[in-house]
N, C-alpha and C positions, 0 to 999 in steps of 0.2 A: 504494500500500500504506500502511496506517495504522501503519507502524513504520519505524524507522531503526536500522541496526546500523553502528557505526563503531569504529575503534580509538581509544583514549584514552591515548596514550603517557604523558601527564603523570600518569596514575593507574596505569599499567601494567595496564590493564583494557580489556575490551570494553564499550563503552557502548551501551545499547539505549534507545530512546525509543518508547513506544507511545501512541497516541491513538485516540479513537473506539472502535468495536466491532471485534473480530477474531474471525473464525470459527476453528474448530480447524485448518483447513488453513493459514490465515495464521499461527497460532501455531506450527505445525510448521515452516513456512518460516522464520519468525523464529528458532526454535531452531537449525535447520540452519545458517543464516547466522552466528549467534553462535558456534556450535561450530566451523565452518570458519574463522572469523576467529581464534578462540582457537588453533586448530592452526597457522595461518599465523604469528601473532605470538608465540606462546609465552606469552601472557597467561593467567593462571589465576584472574583475578578478573573479575567482571562487575558493572556498575552498571546497573540497569534503572529508568528514570524512567517510572513508571506513573501519574503524577499525573492525566493527561488520558485514561487508559484507561477504557473503559466496559464491559469484559467482552465476553461474547458466546458463549463456549463453555460447554457443560454440565459439571457437576462430574465426571461419569464420564469425559468426554473429557480434562479437565484431569488427572485421576488417571493415565490411560494415558500422556499426554504427559510427565508428571512421571517416571514409571517409565522411559520411553524416554530422556529427557534424562539421568537419573541413571545409567543403564547405560553411558553414554559415558565413556570413560577420561579425556578432558580435563576433563569436568565433575566427575568423582569427586574429582579433586585440587584442584578450584577452590572459590572462595568467591563467593557471590552476594548482593548488597545490592539491595533493592527500595525505591523511594520509593512510599509508599502512595498509592493513588488517592484523589481527593477525594470520590468517591461511596461511601457506606457499603456498599452492596450489592456493589459491585465490590471494595472493600477486603476484604470477607468472602470473596469468591471467591479473591482473591490470597492471603489468609491460608491458605486450604485448600491451595493449591499449596505455600506455604512449609512448612506443617506436614507435608505429605506428603513433601516433599523432605528435611526433617529426619529423618523416620522412616526414610527410605532411606539415611541416613548422610551427608547433605550439610550443609555449613556455609552456612546461608541465614538472612537477617534482613530484617525490614521496618523502615523508618524514615519519620518524618514529614517530614524535610527532606533535601535533597541533601547539605548540610554534614555532618549526622549520619551519613549513609550513607558518605560519603568518609572521615570519621574512623574509622569502624569498619573499612572496607576497609584503611586504612593500618595500623590496629592488628593485625588478624588476617591481612591479606594480604601483609605484608612478607616473611614466611618462605615459601620455596618448598617446604619439606619438609612434607608433609601431617601426618606423625606429630608434628612439632614444633608445628604449629598445634593439633593435638588436645590435646597436653600443656598448651599455654597456655590452652585454653578450659576445662579441668577445674578 
C-alpha cells in the first residue's frame, strides 16, 4: 500500500504518510485506519505528509470521501495538518479536499514544511475542547 498510518505520541497525533498514486479505495482504507487509530489512542490531531503523493482519485470521489470523513465524530473534534505535495496538480487536488473539509466545519490547513505543520498543530491542537479551539481561531 502506498501509505502508512502510525501513532505519533510525541505530537499526540496520528501521522499519515502517502506516496505514489492512491485510488479512492486506498484513500478510504487510509481514512478508516487513521480514524480507528485516533479512536484507539484518543488523539484528535493528524499530520499527513503528502509530499510524495501523486493523486489518483477524481475530485467527485474526493468530495464524497471528505463528507464521509467529516461525518465521523472523532474527526469532527480533530485538527488536520497536511504537508503539501511537491507536484502542483496534486497540490491543487489536496487543496480541494482541504477547502471542502473547511466548508464542512473542520479545522484543516496545508503547509509547505513539516516544521510549519507541527507548529500549527501545537498551537491549535493543544486544547482538547473543540469550542475553545474555535474561540482561539476567531
